[in-house]
ZABA-249511 format. One record per residue (C-alpha): residue in three letters; x, z, y. Coordinates in steps of 0.1 Angstrom, whole numbers, plus 5000, padded with zeros to 4 digits. Each point is the difference from the previous one (the first is absolute). Layout:
N
   res     c1     c3     c2
   ALA      X      Z      Y
...
***
This chain:
86
   res     c1     c3     c2
   UNK   6521   0412   4735
   UNK   5011   4966   5011
   UNK   4973   4984   5024
   UNK   4993   4963   4994
   UNK   5011   4979   5028
   UNK   4981   4971   5014
   UNK   5023   4976   5022
   UNK   4977   4981   5024
   UNK   5007   4976   5031
   UNK   4989   5006   5036
   UNK   4966   4983   5007
   UNK   4989   5000   4966
   UNK   4969   5018   4979
   UNK   5001   5012   4968
   UNK   4973   5010   4979
   UNK   4994   5011   4963
   UNK   4991   4965   4993
   UNK   5030   4985   5014
   UNK   5019   4981   4972
   UNK   5033   5019   4985
   UNK   5005   5028   5028
   UNK   4964   5010   5004
   UNK   5000   5016   4967
   UNK   5020   5031   5016
   UNK   4971   5005   5023
   UNK   4971   5006   4972
   UNK   4986   5031   4999
   UNK   5019   5016   5025
   UNK   4983   5021   5030
   UNK   5013   5018   5031
   UNK   5007   5038   4998
   UNK   4995   5019   5033
   UNK   5035   5002   5006
   UNK   5000   4958   5001
   UNK   4972   5003   5024
   UNK   5016   5020   5023
   UNK   5034   4978   4999
   UNK   4978   4969   5005
   UNK   4982   5018   5029
   UNK   5032   5008   5015
   UNK   5012   4962   4997
   UNK   4969   4990   5017
   UNK   5021   4978   5025
   UNK   5014   4979   4975
   UNK   4982   4971   4981
   UNK   5002   5016   4966
   UNK   4964   5003   4984
   UNK   4993   5017   4966
   UNK   4961   4998   4991
   UNK   4986   5014   4968
   UNK   4981   4978   4980
   UNK   4982   5009   4965
   UNK   5028   4980   4981
   UNK   5029   5019   5020
   UNK   5016   4994   5035
   UNK   5004   4971   5021
   UNK   5030   4997   5020
   UNK   5002   4979   5031
   UNK   5030   4997   5022
   UNK   5006   4986   5034
   UNK   5033   5001   5022
   UNK   5016   5029   4980
   UNK   5029   5004   4982
   UNK   5014   5029   4980
   UNK   4991   5025   4971
   UNK   4970   5022   4999
   UNK   4997   5027   4973
   UNK   4967   5008   4989
   UNK   4991   5028   4970
   UNK   4995   4971   4976
   UNK   5020   4970   5012
   UNK   5032   4989   5022
   UNK   4990   4971   5019
   UNK   5030   4979   5010
   UNK   4993   4975   5031
   UNK   5025   4973   5004
   UNK   5002   4973   5028
   UNK   4981   4967   4993
   UNK   5026   4981   5019
   UNK   5033   5001   4981
   UNK   5030   4996   5020
   UNK   5027   4976   4988
   UNK   5034   5002   5008
   UNK   5022   4971   5008
   UNK   5030   4999   4983
   UNK   5033   4979   5013
***
C-alpha cells in the first residue's frame, strides 16, 4: 500500500480545511505507534493534533520526512536557496 504524501513548508500549519492539500488529512487519526514516534520527537517543533475532521499538522523549525502509519509527511525549508550562475 502506498501512503499519501503531504508536502509542507516549515513554519506552517495544515488542517483538513486547508485548501488543496488539507484534503489528505481528512478522516485521518494517529495510531499508538504514531503517537510513540511523535513523543520521541518531542524536542522538535512538529505537532500533530487529532481533530474530529482529521489531523492538524503544525510545523516549526523542522525539515525532513516523517512516516506515520497513514501518511508520509515531507517538510521542506521555507526559504528557497537560489544559485548564482556566472
